TORVORO-273081 format. One record per residue (C-alpha): x, y, z. Coordinates in steps of 0.05 Angstrom, whole numbers, plus 32768, in hexadecimal, padded with zeros to 4 digits. Example, Ala and Ser with C-alpha at 12.3 -4.5 7.8 and 13.67 -1.06 7.14 Angstrom:
residues 2
80F67FA6809C
81117FEB808F
END
This chain:
residues 85
7F088215813D
7F398244811C
7F33824980D1
7F72825280A8
7F7782718064
7FAB8271802E
7FCB82B58028
7FCA82DA7FE6
800482CF7FB6
800682837FBF
7FF182527F8A
7FE3820A7F9E
7FE181CD7F71
7FD781837F7F
800C81587F5C
7FFC810F7F67
7FF781067FB2
802281437FC0
8010818C7FC4
803B81C57FAA
8034820D7FC1
805582447F99
806482887FB7
805E82BB7F80
807D82F17FAC
80BC82CA7FBE
80BE829A7F82
80C3825F7FB1
80A3821B7FA4
809181F17FE0
808181A77FD6
805B8182800D
805F81378017
8021810C801E
8016811A8067
802181658061
7FF481668024
7FBD8144804C
7FC281778084
7FC881B38055
7F8B819E802C
7F638192806B
7F7481D88083
7F6281F6803F
7F1F81D28041
7F1181EF8086
7F1281AC80AB
7F1781AD80F6
7F5881958112
7F3681598131
7F20814280EC
7F67814A80D1
7F838125810D
7F5180EC8104
7F6380E880BA
7FAE80E380CA
7FA180AD80FD
7F77808480CC
7FA28090808E
7FE8808B80AC
7FDD806480ED
7FFD80998119
7FE980A98161
7FB880E2816C
7FEC81088195
801F8102815E
7FED81188129
7FD881548153
80208169815F
803181618115
7FF6818D8101
800A81C48132
805381C28119
803D81C480D1
800E81FF80DD
8046822580FF
8073821980C3
803D82308093
8032826F80BB
807D827D80BF
808182798074
804382A58071
801D82708048
7FE3826E807B
7FC482A280A7
END
């Protein structure tokens, strides 16, 4: 299982059910919806993808294949924005 880590220069904060990530270097604020927050927090906690997938299936009633695809897409976006490595 690959572990992801938050890159330096980013500050995260939970606001209600949403998560915000602030890039100190670029002065950009990202706000994640409930689903993205769930995935992001799972990644930060070092959960295996299978645990995050199962959580999405149970919490949001999506198919496992949809959840797995959403996680991969979200991780790619986080890497593109250099939030995760």
